[in-house]
N, C-alpha and C positions, 0 to 999 in steps of 0.2 A: 506549082504556084503556091507561094508562102502566104499563109493567112494567120491573122492574130485573132484570138478569141478568148473570152473568159469562160471558166468552167468552175462550178462549185462542187467540192467533195467533201464527204464527212468521213474523217479517218480517226481510228481510235489509236492513240500512241501513249505508251508508258512514259512517265515523267523520270528524270534521273533518280528522284527520291524513291519511287516505287521500284525501280530497277534495283536500287541499293538495298531496299527492305527485302526484295526476294533473294538477294545474295546473303543477307543476314540470316534469313529463315533457313536457308540450305545449310549453313555452317554447323557442324557437330561442335560439341562442347569445348574441345582443346583448340580447335581452329577459331572458334568464337573468342576465346580469351586472347589469342595472339591478335585478332582484329581490334579487340578492346584496348589492348596496350598500344597498338599502333595509332589508333584513334586519339588516345590520350597524349601521346608524344607529339602528334602533328597539331593538336588544338589546345593550346594552354588555357582556353576558356572552359575546358572540360576536366572535371577532377573526379577522382574515385574515393569514396568514403562518405561517412554520415555527415549531414549538416543540418541546420535549422530550416526546414521546409517552408515554414510560414514567412520567415524573413526573406527567404529567396523568392518566394511568390510576390512579396511586396516590392522587392527590388526589380523583379522582372516586370511588374506592371509600370514601374517608374520608367524602366527602359523602353517598354513599348510605347509610352506616351512621349518620348523625345522626338518621334517622327523624323522629319527631314530638316530640322532646325540647323542653322549654321552656327557651330559651336567653336570657341577658341578657348585655349588654356595655356598656362605657362609650363605645364608638365611636359618633359621631353620624352615623347613616345619611344624614340630610338633607344634612349638610355633604358627605359623600362623593359624594352623587349631585347636587350643586350644578353650576351652569352654568359656575362659575368655572375648573373643571378640563376641558380639552378632551381627550377621548380621542385618542390618537396616531394612529388611523386617519383621523380628520378632518383632520389636517394634512398627508396625504399627497395629492398631485396625482391619482394613480391607484394602482391595486394592482399595478403592473407595473414592472420595472426601466427604465432610460433606453433600453435596447435594444429593448424590446417595442413593438409598435404602439400608437399613441395611439387610445384607444377612444372619444374624444370624438366627437360626431356634428356635422359641420360645417354651417353654415347659409349659404345664399346671400343676397348683399346685394341692394340695390336697393329701389325703392318698390313698393307694392302697385298692382294693376291699377286698383282704385277711385281711388286717389290719383293716379295717372297721368292719368286722365281729368278729375278735378277740377281738376288743375293747368292743363290746357288750356282749361277753361271760363273761367278768369280772363282769357284773351285775347279774349273775347267781350264785346260791349257789351250787358249785360243789366241791367235795373233789379233792385232788391232782391227782389221777389217772383219774377221770372223766374229769378234766380239760385239761389233756395231751391228752386224747383220743378225746375230743371235738375240741382242736386245731389241732390235726392230720386229723380229718374229714374236717374241714374248709380248710386245705391244699389240700384236694381231690377235692374241688369245682372249676369247670372251670370258664372261663370268662363269660359265659352265666348264670351261677347260679346253674349249676346241678352238682350232685355226679354221676359220670360216673363208679363207681365201687360197686360191690355187697358187702354185710356185711362180707362174708367168706373171700373175698380177703382183706378187711381191717383188719380183725383179723389176718391173716397171716403176713401182713405188719407191724403191731403193734408188733408182737412177734419178727419179724426179726430186725427191725430197731430201736424200742423203748424198747424192753425188757419187753413189757406189754402182759400179757396173759389174755384174755377176751373171751367173747362168742358172736355169732351174735346176741342174744337177747339183750346184754348189749349195743351192737353197736346201735341197732335199738332205744333203750331208748335215747341215746345221739344224735342220728339223729334227733329225735323228738324235742329235745331242740334246735338244730341248725335250724331247719325249723320254729322256732318261731322268728328268727332274722329278721332284716329289711335288704334289701327290701322283702317284702311278696313274698313267693314262692320259695325263696332260699333253697338249700339243697334237692330239688326234684330229683328223679331218672329219671323221664320221664316227657313229657308234660302233661299227664293226671294228674299226681300227683302234678305238679306244679300249675295247673289251680284250683284243689281242694283245695289246701292249701290256696290260696288267696280267694276263695269263702267262705271257712269255717272262714275266719278271718273277713268277712264283716258282716254288720248288717243284721239280719234275716229278710226276707220278702218273699213273695210268689214266685216271680221271681227268687231270689237267691236260695230258696229251690228246685225249679224245675231244675235249672241249675245243681245243685249238683247231683240230681238223674239222669239227662241225662249223665252227664260225668262219673258217677259210673257204670251204667248199660248198656248204649248204646253209648259209646265213639266212636266206629267205625261208627256207623250210623251218628253221629254228624259230624265227620271229613269228610265222604263221602257226605255229605249234603243230606242224605235220609230223607227228612222232612216228607213225607207221613207215613213213618214207624214210626217216632217219635210221630207224631199226633195219630196214631192208638194205639201204646203201652201205652202211658201215658193218653190217652183218654182226650186230651185237644184241644183247638180250636187254630187257627192261631195266634191269638192276644196273648194267653199265651205263645205259642212257640216263637213268636217274642220278647217278654219281657225277656224270659229266655236267648235267644241268645244275646240280647243286654247286658245282665250281663256278659256274657263270653266274648264279644268282648271288654269290658273295661279292661280285665285282661292283664297282661304282660307276654307273653310266654317266655321271655329271662330276668328274673329279674336282673341278673348281668350286662346286657347291658349298664345301666347307669354309671357303675363304670369301666368297662372293657376299657382299653387303656387311663384310666385318666392320666397316667404318660408318655404316648407315645408322641412322637414329632408331633406337629400339621403340617400336610403336606400342602404345598402351591404349586399350579400349576404355574410354571414359563414358559410362551410361549417362545418356541425357535425361532419362526418366526412371523412376523407381515405382514398382507396383508391389504392394503388400497385401496380405489377406489378414483382416482384423474381425474375429468373430463371424466369419463368412461373408464379410463384405469387402470389396475391393477398394483399396486406397492408392491414389496416383499422386506422385509428387515430382516436381522438376528440380533437376539437379541445381543447387544454390549457386554453382558457378555461372549459371545462365541468367542470374538476376543480380547483377552488381549494383552496389549503391553509388549512383552517378549524380553529380550536381553541377550547376553552373559555378564557375570560379567566383568567389565572393570578391577577390581583388579586382577582377575584370569588371565585375557588376558595380562595384563602387566606383572605379574609374569613369565609367560612362555616366554614373550619377553626378559625379563631380564636374564632368565636362558639361552637363546639361545645366548645372547651377551657375557655371561661370558666366560673368557678364561681358567679358572680352571674347570676341569671335574672330577667327581667321581661317583662311582657306586650308592651310596645312593642318590645323587642328581638327577641322571638319573631315579632312581625308583620313586622319587618325581614328576619328570616331567611327567612320564607315567601316574601316578595317576591323575595329573591335566589335561593331554591331555584327559585322559578317561572321566572325568567329563565334559570337554568342548564338546567333541564328543557327549555325552549324551544330553547336553543342546541344541546344534545346531540340533540334530535329533528331539528333542521334539518341537522345535520352527517350524520347517519344517512340522512335523505331525500335528501341530494344524492348519497351513495354509492349509494343505491338507483337514483337517477335514472341516474347513470353506467352502472351495471350493466344496466339495462333498455335504454338506448340502445344499448350495445354488443351486447348480445344480440340485439336486433331487427335492427340494421343488419347484423350478421354473418350472420343467417340470410337476409336479403335478398340480400346479396353472393353467398353460396353458392348460392342458388336461381337467381340470374341469373348465374352464374359464366362462362358462355360469352359473354355480352354484355360483361361487364367485362373480358375477356381480349382481346376483338376491336374493341369499340366499334361493332359492326354491329348496328343496330336490329332487323333480321331475326332476330337470335339472342335477341331478348327473348322469354322464355317466358310464356304466359298465367299470371297470378299475381293472386290476389285476397287481401284481408286475412286470411281465414280460413286460407289456405295457410300463411302466416308464423305466425299465431296458434297453429294445431295444431302446427307445428313446434317452437315453443319454449314451449308449454304456457302461453299467456298469453290475456287477454281480447281480442277483437277491437278493442274500444274503445281499448286501450292501444296496439295496432299502428296505429290510425288517428291516434292523438295524435302519434306519432313521424313517421309518413309525411306528414301533411299540412303540417307547419311546418318541417321540417329539409331541409338541403341537403347534398349530398355532393360532394367534389372528386374527380373522376375524371381519368384521362389524357385524356378526351375533352371536358372542361369541368365546370363546375359544374352539377349537376342537382338539380331538386326530387324528393325520394324518392318522392312519390306518382306521378311520372311512369313508374315502373317497374312499377306495378300495371296490369293491363289484363284484360278478360274474354277468354274463349276461343271460337272457332269451329272447326268442322271443314271440312278441305278435301276434295276430290273423292276423296282416298285415305284419308279417315277419320282423319287426324291433327289433333291439337289445335293451333291456331295462334293467336297473339295478334291481337287486334283492331287493335293498333298496327301490325302489319305490313300489314294491309289498308288502313289509313288512309295509310299511307306510299305504297303503290302507287296508291292513288286520287289522292293529291297529285301523284305523278309523272305520271300520266296526264293530269291537268287542266292541269299546267304545260307539257306538250308539245303540247296540243291546238292546232288551227288556230282562232285567236280570231275569225275571220270566221264559222266554223261550229263553235261550242263543242258539246261533247258533252253530250247530255241524260243524265239519270239512267238512262233505259233503256239507252243505249248504253254508259254506264259499267258497268252491271250486266253486260251482254253480254261487255265486255271482261274483266271479272274472272272471269267463268265460263270464258273461254278459258284463262285463266292458272290455272284450278284451284280458284277460290274461288267457292262457290255462294252469291251473295248476291243477295238480292232488291232490286228497284228501291227500296222504301220503306226498306230498310236502307242502301242507297247514300245515299239522301236525308238519313238520320239522321247518318251519318258525315260527309257533306259539310257539314252544318250545325254539327256539332262542330268541324270544321276551319276554320269561319268563311268558307266558300267560297260565294258566291252562286249562284243557279240559272243555267242556261245563257243564258237570255235577257239576264241582266244582265252576263255575261262577254263578250257579244259586242262586237267592236270593228270599226269600219269602216276603220280605218287599214291 
């Protein structure tokens, strides 16, 4: 049975302006500049540059006083907003003086990896159908230089998209042609095949021949570094195995790597903050590119003022005024949002700087205190999500290099004296112990755990394994070296 009833609920929702502000806070300097340019282009009531603040404030008061009056004017709004008049900001190369850094993102030149391979195919004698198949196969090669599809799938794709009917055997013959292209190893289906292609294209010698045998018949033992098994299987001594492994280590496991991303934008890190030490005191500054001089368009403001003083009123002019007021409102809100963004960034980074003051004064990572997002959020009375937005995407220029802010956050553990220590300190000690270990007898996680306990860090073996994986360090067996 259907029933109608009234129910009262209290819900907390973010306004569109609050969501927009959160997005602004999250943007690093370069992305913020792009957003700023986009906003200026989309809203002609917003301008970049210095202006008379007092006059603008007075104009804004008059604009606020217009209320919802019906306003008429003889000014043609459509003509004013036509494309014939180009706003002055669009005529500027950028928003900085000639002495400032050029903010354009450079692009690297050259041809794409795919085109590089296709150009080489033109030097082979292939009939029309073979050339089409070869070009299709080249299109299946990823940025690392591998073909990630089997021959049967390629046959189906050719029939469906190119109307070419062929066989897996014919595809294999064309793949062999593609595998002769430069760089050596391109067109392989897996790492084993990639390394073998490169070895077989090298000049014959004893070490190279042994390396081929190892990869063809004992690839798994080679990958897992079971060197004793390789010595027994091929009846060789350690010196011969060393020479064969040296041949393999010279090879490129990702032959497409030198070409991939060739046309991508070159990324530059722009620090959002700068920390300097002046006579033993820390000084924090925000990158000036995060604090642009924005103001309300004087022309738009004067137009609205003129409309309000006009004696003739009409519906069409009232609609035009509503449009202008909407743009002015959006511009005023954006200016306020940028100021709020600046305050949030400075407040957050200042709290982090003072929390980690000992580190910023010395540069010694052992002085990094355990710090989580909630520590800073509680300190400046802000939400944890806001701190996260600042920390995850911003960089700070310090006397010890440019650092990602989130690197200063870490969990805490207690040492044998009951003191809270940062997990970063433990990871640093773990890295140091692994770096100086005997690579012929690398330390197991159990031995590393014992070493840390000797130093006063009560860390279980599984915790050592977790930190080792976070440091991207393989297990002891894979760190073993026979050299």
